[in-house]
mmCIF file as gemmi writes it, N, C-alpha and C atoms, coordinates in Angstrom:
data_model
loop_
_atom_site.group_PDB
_atom_site.id
_atom_site.type_symbol
_atom_site.label_atom_id
_atom_site.label_alt_id
_atom_site.label_comp_id
_atom_site.label_asym_id
_atom_site.label_entity_id
_atom_site.label_seq_id
_atom_site.pdbx_PDB_ins_code
_atom_site.Cartn_x
_atom_site.Cartn_y
_atom_site.Cartn_z
_atom_site.occupancy
_atom_site.B_iso_or_equiv
_atom_site.pdbx_formal_charge
_atom_site.auth_seq_id
_atom_site.auth_asym_id
_atom_site.pdbx_PDB_model_num
ATOM 1 N N . UNK Axp A 1 ? 51.434 67.515 -260.739 1 0 ? 1 A 1
ATOM 2 C CA . UNK Axp A 1 ? 50.745 67.918 -261.949 1 0 ? 1 A 1
ATOM 3 C C . UNK Axp A 1 ? 51.002 66.879 -263.035 1 0 ? 1 A 1
ATOM 4 N N . UNK Axp A 2 ? 49.969 66.551 -263.773 1 0 ? 2 A 1
ATOM 5 C CA . UNK Axp A 2 ? 50.049 65.654 -264.914 1 0 ? 2 A 1
ATOM 6 C C . UNK Axp A 2 ? 49.923 66.5 -266.168 1 0 ? 2 A 1
ATOM 7 N N . UNK Axp A 3 ? 50.906 66.388 -267.047 1 0 ? 3 A 1
ATOM 8 C CA . UNK Axp A 3 ? 50.905 67.156 -268.293 1 0 ? 3 A 1
ATOM 9 C C . UNK Axp A 3 ? 51.031 66.21 -269.465 1 0 ? 3 A 1
ATOM 10 N N . UNK Axp A 4 ? 50.228 66.43 -270.471 1 0 ? 4 A 1
ATOM 11 C CA . UNK Axp A 4 ? 50.252 65.647 -271.698 1 0 ? 4 A 1
ATOM 12 C C . UNK Axp A 4 ? 50.58 66.61 -272.83 1 0 ? 4 A 1
ATOM 13 N N . UNK Axp A 5 ? 51.589 66.263 -273.626 1 0 ? 5 A 1
ATOM 14 C CA . UNK Axp A 5 ? 52.009 67.154 -274.707 1 0 ? 5 A 1
ATOM 15 C C . UNK Axp A 5 ? 52.133 66.387 -276.012 1 0 ? 5 A 1
ATOM 16 N N . UNK Axp A 6 ? 51.31 66.758 -276.975 1 0 ? 6 A 1
ATOM 17 C CA . UNK Axp A 6 ? 51.35 66.241 -278.336 1 0 ? 6 A 1
ATOM 18 C C . UNK Axp A 6 ? 51.216 64.718 -278.379 1 0 ? 6 A 1
ATOM 19 N N . UNK Axp A 7 ? 50.337 64.168 -277.562 1 0 ? 7 A 1
ATOM 20 C CA . UNK Axp A 7 ? 50.183 62.721 -277.44 1 0 ? 7 A 1
ATOM 21 C C . UNK Axp A 7 ? 49.452 62.139 -278.645 1 0 ? 7 A 1
ATOM 22 N N . UNK Axp A 8 ? 49.983 61.026 -279.135 1 0 ? 8 A 1
ATOM 23 C CA . UNK Axp A 8 ? 49.355 60.305 -280.243 1 0 ? 8 A 1
ATOM 24 C C . UNK Axp A 8 ? 49.452 58.816 -279.967 1 0 ? 8 A 1
ATOM 25 N N . UNK Axp A 9 ? 48.4 58.103 -280.309 1 0 ? 9 A 1
ATOM 26 C CA . UNK Axp A 9 ? 48.407 56.646 -280.19 1 0 ? 9 A 1
ATOM 27 C C . UNK Axp A 9 ? 47.814 56.056 -281.455 1 0 ? 9 A 1
ATOM 28 N N . UNK Axp A 10 ? 48.552 55.136 -282.037 1 0 ? 10 A 1
ATOM 29 C CA . UNK Axp A 10 ? 48.119 54.449 -283.249 1 0 ? 10 A 1
ATOM 30 C C . UNK Axp A 10 ? 47.943 52.977 -282.912 1 0 ? 10 A 1
ATOM 31 N N . UNK Axp A 11 ? 46.828 52.407 -283.289 1 0 ? 11 A 1
ATOM 32 C CA . UNK Axp A 11 ? 46.551 50.979 -283.12 1 0 ? 11 A 1
ATOM 33 C C . UNK Axp A 11 ? 46.334 50.39 -284.507 1 0 ? 11 A 1
ATOM 34 N N . UNK Axp A 12 ? 47.218 49.476 -284.89 1 0 ? 12 A 1
ATOM 35 C CA . UNK Axp A 12 ? 47.144 48.933 -286.243 1 0 ? 12 A 1
ATOM 36 C C . UNK Axp A 12 ? 47.446 50.032 -287.237 1 0 ? 12 A 1
ATOM 37 N N . UNK Axp A 13 ? 46.524 50.297 -288.132 1 0 ? 13 A 1
ATOM 38 C CA . UNK Axp A 13 ? 46.707 51.378 -289.112 1 0 ? 13 A 1
ATOM 39 C C . UNK Axp A 13 ? 45.816 52.575 -288.803 1 0 ? 13 A 1
ATOM 40 N N . UNK Axp A 14 ? 45.271 52.62 -287.575 1 0 ? 14 A 1
ATOM 41 C CA . UNK Axp A 14 ? 44.309 53.665 -287.206 1 0 ? 14 A 1
ATOM 42 C C . UNK Axp A 14 ? 44.836 54.543 -286.075 1 0 ? 14 A 1
ATOM 43 N N . UNK Axp A 15 ? 44.797 55.851 -286.264 1 0 ? 15 A 1
ATOM 44 C CA . UNK Axp A 15 ? 45.156 56.798 -285.217 1 0 ? 15 A 1
ATOM 45 C C . UNK Axp A 15 ? 43.942 56.993 -284.31 1 0 ? 15 A 1
ATOM 46 N N . UNK Axp A 16 ? 44.098 56.634 -283.028 1 0 ? 16 A 1
ATOM 47 C CA . UNK Axp A 16 ? 43.001 56.806 -282.08 1 0 ? 16 A 1
ATOM 48 C C . UNK Axp A 16 ? 42.884 58.249 -281.613 1 0 ? 16 A 1
ATOM 49 N N . UNK Axp A 17 ? 44.043 58.879 -281.395 1 0 ? 17 A 1
ATOM 50 C CA . UNK Axp A 17 ? 44.071 60.299 -281.061 1 0 ? 17 A 1
ATOM 51 C C . UNK Axp A 17 ? 45.45 60.832 -281.413 1 0 ? 17 A 1
ATOM 52 N N . UNK Axp A 18 ? 45.506 62.123 -281.699 1 0 ? 18 A 1
ATOM 53 C CA . UNK Axp A 18 ? 46.774 62.759 -282.07 1 0 ? 18 A 1
ATOM 54 C C . UNK Axp A 18 ? 46.733 64.219 -281.648 1 0 ? 18 A 1
ATOM 55 N N . UNK Axp A 19 ? 47.909 64.755 -281.307 1 0 ? 19 A 1
ATOM 56 C CA . UNK Axp A 19 ? 48.008 66.163 -280.938 1 0 ? 19 A 1
ATOM 57 C C . UNK Axp A 19 ? 47.329 66.502 -279.624 1 0 ? 19 A 1
ATOM 58 N N . UNK Axp A 20 ? 47.123 65.517 -278.775 1 0 ? 20 A 1
ATOM 59 C CA . UNK Axp A 20 ? 46.413 65.723 -277.513 1 0 ? 20 A 1
ATOM 60 C C . UNK Axp A 20 ? 47.298 66.467 -276.521 1 0 ? 20 A 1
ATOM 61 N N . UNK Axp A 21 ? 46.761 67.555 -275.966 1 0 ? 21 A 1
ATOM 62 C CA . UNK Axp A 21 ? 47.488 68.363 -274.979 1 0 ? 21 A 1
ATOM 63 C C . UNK Axp A 21 ? 46.527 68.763 -273.86 1 0 ? 21 A 1
ATOM 64 N N . UNK Axp A 22 ? 46.962 68.55 -272.625 1 0 ? 22 A 1
ATOM 65 C CA . UNK Axp A 22 ? 46.213 69.05 -271.477 1 0 ? 22 A 1
ATOM 66 C C . UNK Axp A 22 ? 47.075 68.908 -270.237 1 0 ? 22 A 1
ATOM 67 N N . UNK Axp A 23 ? 46.653 69.558 -269.164 1 0 ? 23 A 1
ATOM 68 C CA . UNK Axp A 23 ? 47.341 69.409 -267.88 1 0 ? 23 A 1
ATOM 69 C C . UNK Axp A 23 ? 46.287 69.358 -266.781 1 0 ? 23 A 1
ATOM 70 N N . UNK Axp A 24 ? 46.62 68.613 -265.739 1 0 ? 24 A 1
ATOM 71 C CA . UNK Axp A 24 ? 45.738 68.478 -264.582 1 0 ? 24 A 1
ATOM 72 C C . UNK Axp A 24 ? 46.544 68.74 -263.324 1 0 ? 24 A 1
ATOM 73 N N . UNK Axp A 25 ? 46.041 69.611 -262.496 1 0 ? 25 A 1
ATOM 74 C CA . UNK Axp A 25 ? 46.665 69.876 -261.201 1 0 ? 25 A 1
ATOM 75 C C . UNK Axp A 25 ? 46.08 68.92 -260.162 1 0 ? 25 A 1
ATOM 76 N N . UNK Axp A 26 ? 46.712 68.851 -259.015 1 0 ? 26 A 1
ATOM 77 C CA . UNK Axp A 26 ? 46.213 68.015 -257.919 1 0 ? 26 A 1
ATOM 78 C C . UNK Axp A 26 ? 44.758 68.383 -257.628 1 0 ? 26 A 1
ATOM 79 N N . UNK Axp A 27 ? 43.909 67.373 -257.515 1 0 ? 27 A 1
ATOM 80 C CA . UNK Axp A 27 ? 42.504 67.591 -257.206 1 0 ? 27 A 1
ATOM 81 C C . UNK Axp A 27 ? 41.612 67.818 -258.412 1 0 ? 27 A 1
ATOM 82 N N . UNK Axp A 28 ? 42.184 67.992 -259.597 1 0 ? 28 A 1
ATOM 83 C CA . UNK Axp A 28 ? 41.387 68.172 -260.806 1 0 ? 28 A 1
ATOM 84 C C . UNK Axp A 28 ? 41.05 66.816 -261.413 1 0 ? 28 A 1
ATOM 85 N N . UNK Axp A 29 ? 39.958 66.783 -262.176 1 0 ? 29 A 1
ATOM 86 C CA . UNK Axp A 29 ? 39.484 65.559 -262.809 1 0 ? 29 A 1
ATOM 87 C C . UNK Axp A 29 ? 39.467 65.714 -264.314 1 0 ? 29 A 1
ATOM 88 N N . UNK Axp A 30 ? 39.554 64.584 -264.986 1 0 ? 30 A 1
ATOM 89 C CA . UNK Axp A 30 ? 39.418 64.537 -266.434 1 0 ? 30 A 1
ATOM 90 C C . UNK Axp A 30 ? 38.239 63.638 -266.743 1 0 ? 30 A 1
ATOM 91 N N . UNK Axp A 31 ? 37.278 64.139 -267.486 1 0 ? 31 A 1
ATOM 92 C CA . UNK Axp A 31 ? 36.095 63.361 -267.881 1 0 ? 31 A 1
ATOM 93 C C . UNK Axp A 31 ? 36.3 62.919 -269.325 1 0 ? 31 A 1
ATOM 94 N N . UNK Axp A 32 ? 36.364 61.603 -269.533 1 0 ? 32 A 1
ATOM 95 C CA . UNK Axp A 32 ? 36.496 61.057 -270.882 1 0 ? 32 A 1
ATOM 96 C C . UNK Axp A 32 ? 35.155 60.537 -271.349 1 0 ? 32 A 1
ATOM 97 N N . UNK Axp A 33 ? 34.835 60.854 -272.578 1 0 ? 33 A 1
ATOM 98 C CA . UNK Axp A 33 ? 33.571 60.424 -273.15 1 0 ? 33 A 1
ATOM 99 C C . UNK Axp A 33 ? 33.801 60.126 -274.62 1 0 ? 33 A 1
ATOM 100 N N . UNK Axp A 34 ? 33.192 59.064 -275.112 1 0 ? 34 A 1
ATOM 101 C CA . UNK Axp A 34 ? 33.317 58.744 -276.528 1 0 ? 34 A 1
ATOM 102 C C . UNK Axp A 34 ? 32.718 57.397 -276.851 1 0 ? 34 A 1
ATOM 103 N N . UNK Axp A 35 ? 32.608 57.13 -278.118 1 0 ? 35 A 1
ATOM 104 C CA . UNK Axp A 35 ? 32.041 55.872 -278.601 1 0 ? 35 A 1
ATOM 105 C C . UNK Axp A 35 ? 33.008 54.72 -278.331 1 0 ? 35 A 1
ATOM 106 N N . UNK Axp A 36 ? 32.484 53.502 -278.384 1 0 ? 36 A 1
ATOM 107 C CA . UNK Axp A 36 ? 33.326 52.319 -278.278 1 0 ? 36 A 1
ATOM 108 C C . UNK Axp A 36 ? 34.412 52.368 -279.356 1 0 ? 36 A 1
ATOM 109 N N . UNK Axp A 37 ? 35.641 52.061 -278.947 1 0 ? 37 A 1
ATOM 110 C CA . UNK Axp A 37 ? 36.743 52.043 -279.898 1 0 ? 37 A 1
ATOM 111 C C . UNK Axp A 37 ? 37.357 53.392 -280.196 1 0 ? 37 A 1
ATOM 112 N N . UNK Axp A 38 ? 36.937 54.433 -279.482 1 0 ? 38 A 1
ATOM 113 C CA . UNK Axp A 38 ? 37.455 55.776 -279.773 1 0 ? 38 A 1
ATOM 114 C C . UNK Axp A 38 ? 38.795 56.065 -279.099 1 0 ? 38 A 1
ATOM 115 N N . UNK Axp A 39 ? 39.242 55.184 -278.178 1 0 ? 39 A 1
ATOM 116 C CA . UNK Axp A 39 ? 40.561 55.369 -277.577 1 0 ? 39 A 1
ATOM 117 C C . UNK Axp A 39 ? 40.561 55.772 -276.111 1 0 ? 39 A 1
ATOM 118 N N . UNK Axp A 40 ? 39.428 55.721 -275.448 1 0 ? 40 A 1
ATOM 119 C CA . UNK Axp A 40 ? 39.357 56.132 -274.033 1 0 ? 40 A 1
ATOM 120 C C . UNK Axp A 40 ? 40.262 55.271 -273.143 1 0 ? 40 A 1
ATOM 121 N N . UNK Axp A 41 ? 40.116 53.961 -273.235 1 0 ? 41 A 1
ATOM 122 C CA . UNK Axp A 41 ? 40.921 53.063 -272.406 1 0 ? 41 A 1
ATOM 123 C C . UNK Axp A 41 ? 42.385 53.145 -272.798 1 0 ? 41 A 1
ATOM 124 N N . UNK Axp A 42 ? 42.667 53.268 -274.073 1 0 ? 42 A 1
ATOM 125 C CA . UNK Axp A 42 ? 44.049 53.409 -274.527 1 0 ? 42 A 1
ATOM 126 C C . UNK Axp A 42 ? 44.676 54.671 -273.95 1 0 ? 42 A 1
ATOM 127 N N . UNK Axp A 43 ? 43.932 55.763 -273.915 1 0 ? 43 A 1
ATOM 128 C CA . UNK Axp A 43 ? 44.443 56.996 -273.319 1 0 ? 43 A 1
ATOM 129 C C . UNK Axp A 43 ? 44.745 56.785 -271.835 1 0 ? 43 A 1
ATOM 130 N N . UNK Axp A 44 ? 43.815 56.172 -271.111 1 0 ? 44 A 1
ATOM 131 C CA . UNK Axp A 44 ? 44.044 55.94 -269.677 1 0 ? 44 A 1
ATOM 132 C C . UNK Axp A 44 ? 45.262 55.048 -269.447 1 0 ? 44 A 1
ATOM 133 N N . UNK Axp A 45 ? 45.412 54.014 -270.24 1 0 ? 45 A 1
ATOM 134 C CA . UNK Axp A 45 ? 46.581 53.137 -270.111 1 0 ? 45 A 1
ATOM 135 C C . UNK Axp A 45 ? 47.869 53.873 -270.448 1 0 ? 45 A 1
ATOM 136 N N . UNK Axp A 46 ? 47.798 54.775 -271.406 1 0 ? 46 A 1
ATOM 137 C CA . UNK Axp A 46 ? 48.976 55.575 -271.763 1 0 ? 46 A 1
ATOM 138 C C . UNK Axp A 46 ? 49.331 56.528 -270.631 1 0 ? 46 A 1
ATOM 139 N N . UNK Axp A 47 ? 48.323 57.159 -270.027 1 0 ? 47 A 1
ATOM 140 C CA . UNK Axp A 47 ? 48.569 58.074 -268.915 1 0 ? 47 A 1
ATOM 141 C C . UNK Axp A 47 ? 49.176 57.354 -267.713 1 0 ? 47 A 1
ATOM 142 N N . UNK Axp A 48 ? 48.866 56.077 -267.568 1 0 ? 48 A 1
ATOM 143 C CA . UNK Axp A 48 ? 49.407 55.276 -266.458 1 0 ? 48 A 1
ATOM 144 C C . UNK Axp A 48 ? 50.778 54.701 -266.774 1 0 ? 48 A 1
ATOM 145 N N . UNK Axp A 49 ? 51.22 54.837 -268.02 1 0 ? 49 A 1
ATOM 146 C CA . UNK Axp A 49 ? 52.515 54.289 -268.402 1 0 ? 49 A 1
ATOM 147 C C . UNK Axp A 49 ? 52.467 52.84 -268.828 1 0 ? 49 A 1
ATOM 148 N N . UNK Axp A 50 ? 51.277 52.299 -269.028 1 0 ? 50 A 1
ATOM 149 C CA . UNK Axp A 50 ? 51.143 50.907 -269.446 1 0 ? 50 A 1
ATOM 150 C C . UNK Axp A 50 ? 51.292 50.73 -270.949 1 0 ? 50 A 1
ATOM 151 N N . UNK Axp A 51 ? 51.092 51.807 -271.693 1 0 ? 51 A 1
ATOM 152 C CA . UNK Axp A 51 ? 51.254 51.812 -273.147 1 0 ? 51 A 1
ATOM 153 C C . UNK Axp A 51 ? 52.186 52.966 -273.513 1 0 ? 51 A 1
ATOM 154 N N . UNK Axp A 52 ? 53.11 52.702 -274.405 1 0 ? 52 A 1
ATOM 155 C CA . UNK Axp A 52 ? 54.02 53.755 -274.891 1 0 ? 52 A 1
ATOM 156 C C . UNK Axp A 52 ? 53.33 54.471 -276.056 1 0 ? 52 A 1
ATOM 157 N N . UNK Axp A 53 ? 53.212 55.79 -275.986 1 0 ? 53 A 1
ATOM 158 C CA . UNK Axp A 53 ? 52.552 56.513 -277.073 1 0 ? 53 A 1
ATOM 159 C C . UNK Axp A 53 ? 53.381 56.484 -278.345 1 0 ? 53 A 1
ATOM 160 N N . UNK Axp A 54 ? 52.713 56.622 -279.48 1 0 ? 54 A 1
ATOM 161 C CA . UNK Axp A 54 ? 53.406 56.694 -280.771 1 0 ? 54 A 1
ATOM 162 C C . UNK Axp A 54 ? 54.201 57.99 -280.877 1 0 ? 54 A 1
ATOM 163 N N . UNK Axp A 55 ? 53.686 59.015 -280.217 1 0 ? 55 A 1
ATOM 164 C CA . UNK Axp A 55 ? 54.328 60.328 -280.227 1 0 ? 55 A 1
ATOM 165 C C . UNK Axp A 55 ? 53.906 61.079 -278.979 1 0 ? 55 A 1
ATOM 166 N N . UNK Axp A 56 ? 54.716 62.03 -278.563 1 0 ? 56 A 1
ATOM 167 C CA . UNK Axp A 56 ? 54.383 62.872 -277.432 1 0 ? 56 A 1
ATOM 168 C C . UNK Axp A 56 ? 54.861 62.314 -276.108 1 0 ? 56 A 1
ATOM 169 N N . UNK Axp A 57 ? 54.58 63.052 -275.043 1 0 ? 57 A 1
ATOM 170 C CA . UNK Axp A 57 ? 55.043 62.66 -273.712 1 0 ? 57 A 1
ATOM 171 C C . UNK Axp A 57 ? 53.944 62.873 -272.674 1 0 ? 57 A 1
ATOM 172 N N . UNK Axp A 58 ? 54.061 62.086 -271.605 1 0 ? 58 A 1
ATOM 173 C CA . UNK Axp A 58 ? 53.249 62.274 -270.415 1 0 ? 58 A 1
ATOM 174 C C . UNK Axp A 58 ? 54.216 62.639 -269.301 1 0 ? 58 A 1
ATOM 175 N N . UNK Axp A 59 ? 54.047 63.818 -268.733 1 0 ? 59 A 1
ATOM 176 C CA . UNK Axp A 59 ? 54.907 64.283 -267.648 1 0 ? 59 A 1
ATOM 177 C C . UNK Axp A 59 ? 54.142 64.295 -266.33 1 0 ? 59 A 1
ATOM 178 N N . UNK Axp A 60 ? 54.837 63.964 -265.281 1 0 ? 60 A 1
ATOM 179 C CA . UNK Axp A 60 ? 54.29 64.038 -263.934 1 0 ? 60 A 1
ATOM 180 C C . UNK Axp A 60 ? 55.273 64.831 -263.094 1 0 ? 60 A 1
ATOM 181 N N . UNK Axp A 61 ? 54.804 65.897 -262.496 1 0 ? 61 A 1
ATOM 182 C CA . UNK Axp A 61 ? 55.65 66.811 -261.718 1 0 ? 61 A 1
ATOM 183 C C . UNK Axp A 61 ? 56.864 67.28 -262.526 1 0 ? 61 A 1
ATOM 184 N N . UNK Axp A 62 ? 56.626 67.552 -263.804 1 0 ? 62 A 1
ATOM 185 C CA . UNK Axp A 62 ? 57.652 68.138 -264.655 1 0 ? 62 A 1
ATOM 186 C C . UNK Axp A 62 ? 58.621 67.179 -265.303 1 0 ? 62 A 1
ATOM 187 N N . UNK Axp A 63 ? 58.481 65.863 -265.062 1 0 ? 63 A 1
ATOM 188 C CA . UNK Axp A 63 ? 59.391 64.88 -265.651 1 0 ? 63 A 1
ATOM 189 C C . UNK Axp A 63 ? 58.599 63.803 -266.371 1 0 ? 63 A 1
ATOM 190 N N . UNK Axp A 64 ? 59.175 63.288 -267.432 1 0 ? 64 A 1
ATOM 191 C CA . UNK Axp A 64 ? 58.568 62.214 -268.196 1 0 ? 64 A 1
ATOM 192 C C . UNK Axp A 64 ? 58.334 61.008 -267.289 1 0 ? 64 A 1
ATOM 193 N N . UNK Axp A 65 ? 57.129 60.431 -267.337 1 0 ? 65 A 1
ATOM 194 C CA . UNK Axp A 65 ? 56.813 59.302 -266.457 1 0 ? 65 A 1
ATOM 195 C C . UNK Axp A 65 ? 57.716 58.103 -266.719 1 0 ? 65 A 1
ATOM 196 N N . UNK Axp A 66 ? 58.244 57.974 -267.915 1 0 ? 66 A 1
ATOM 197 C CA . UNK Axp A 66 ? 59.123 56.854 -268.243 1 0 ? 66 A 1
ATOM 198 C C . UNK Axp A 66 ? 60.492 57.008 -267.578 1 0 ? 66 A 1
ATOM 199 N N . UNK Axp A 67 ? 60.852 58.202 -267.169 1 0 ? 67 A 1
ATOM 200 C CA . UNK Axp A 67 ? 62.137 58.453 -266.514 1 0 ? 67 A 1
ATOM 201 C C . UNK Axp A 67 ? 62.043 58.362 -264.996 1 0 ? 67 A 1
ATOM 202 N N . UNK Axp A 68 ? 60.842 58.185 -264.473 1 0 ? 68 A 1
ATOM 203 C CA . UNK Axp A 68 ? 60.654 58.108 -263.018 1 0 ? 68 A 1
ATOM 204 C C . UNK Axp A 68 ? 59.599 57.057 -262.68 1 0 ? 68 A 1
ATOM 205 N N . UNK Axp A 69 ? 59.735 55.894 -263.285 1 0 ? 69 A 1
ATOM 206 C CA . UNK Axp A 69 ? 58.718 54.845 -263.199 1 0 ? 69 A 1
ATOM 207 C C . UNK Axp A 69 ? 58.359 54.462 -261.766 1 0 ? 69 A 1
ATOM 208 N N . UNK Axp A 70 ? 59.33 54.259 -260.903 1 0 ? 70 A 1
ATOM 209 C CA . UNK Axp A 70 ? 59.043 53.818 -259.537 1 0 ? 70 A 1
ATOM 210 C C . UNK Axp A 70 ? 58.285 54.875 -258.743 1 0 ? 70 A 1
ATOM 211 N N . UNK Axp A 71 ? 58.743 56.114 -258.788 1 0 ? 71 A 1
ATOM 212 C CA . UNK Axp A 71 ? 58.061 57.194 -258.061 1 0 ? 71 A 1
ATOM 213 C C . UNK Axp A 71 ? 56.643 57.403 -258.594 1 0 ? 71 A 1
ATOM 214 N N . UNK Axp A 72 ? 56.51 57.384 -259.918 1 0 ? 72 A 1
ATOM 215 C CA . UNK Axp A 72 ? 55.197 57.572 -260.542 1 0 ? 72 A 1
ATOM 216 C C . UNK Axp A 72 ? 54.261 56.419 -260.169 1 0 ? 72 A 1
ATOM 217 N N . UNK Axp A 73 ? 54.754 55.191 -260.248 1 0 ? 73 A 1
ATOM 218 C CA . UNK Axp A 73 ? 53.923 54.019 -259.945 1 0 ? 73 A 1
ATOM 219 C C . UNK Axp A 73 ? 53.487 54.012 -258.484 1 0 ? 73 A 1
ATOM 220 N N . UNK Axp A 74 ? 54.311 54.54 -257.596 1 0 ? 74 A 1
ATOM 221 C CA . UNK Axp A 74 ? 53.959 54.587 -256.174 1 0 ? 74 A 1
ATOM 222 C C . UNK Axp A 74 ? 52.794 55.527 -255.912 1 0 ? 74 A 1
ATOM 223 N N . UNK Axp A 75 ? 52.585 56.506 -256.8 1 0 ? 75 A 1
ATOM 224 C CA . UNK Axp A 75 ? 51.51 57.487 -256.624 1 0 ? 75 A 1
ATOM 225 C C . UNK Axp A 75 ? 50.297 57.213 -257.51 1 0 ? 75 A 1
ATOM 226 N N . UNK Axp A 76 ? 50.412 56.278 -258.448 1 0 ? 76 A 1
ATOM 227 C CA . UNK Axp A 76 ? 49.368 56.017 -259.436 1 0 ? 76 A 1
ATOM 228 C C . UNK Axp A 76 ? 48.38 54.962 -258.951 1 0 ? 76 A 1
ATOM 229 N N . UNK Axp A 77 ? 47.105 55.194 -259.236 1 0 ? 77 A 1
ATOM 230 C CA . UNK Axp A 77 ? 46.075 54.198 -258.984 1 0 ? 77 A 1
ATOM 231 C C . UNK Axp A 77 ? 45.193 54.128 -260.227 1 0 ? 77 A 1
ATOM 232 N N . UNK Axp A 78 ? 45.09 52.957 -260.808 1 0 ? 78 A 1
ATOM 233 C CA . UNK Axp A 78 ? 44.295 52.759 -262.004 1 0 ? 78 A 1
ATOM 234 C C . UNK Axp A 78 ? 43.29 51.652 -261.732 1 0 ? 78 A 1
ATOM 235 N N . UNK Axp A 79 ? 42.009 51.985 -261.735 1 0 ? 79 A 1
ATOM 236 C CA . UNK Axp A 79 ? 40.943 51.002 -261.478 1 0 ? 79 A 1
ATOM 237 C C . UNK Axp A 79 ? 40.173 50.716 -262.734 1 0 ? 79 A 1
C-alpha cells in the first residue's frame, strides 16, 4: 500500500501542492490531471523518492520510503 499524508512541495517561492492525502492499494491507479506547471511530475518524483517533500510523508507498506530505500526501489518502476 502507498500512503501519502499531508504532502507539500514548494518550488522556489511557489507551493505546487499542500495537504495532499491519499492511499492506493495493490492494483489501484492514480490519475493525475492538470495544467503545465501544476506539479504533476513533481508529485510523481516525490512518490518515487526522487524529491524530498517540503512537508509530509510517503509511506509504502506502513513505513516511510526514506527509511526503506532499497526495498522500495526494488519494487518501484517510474517511466
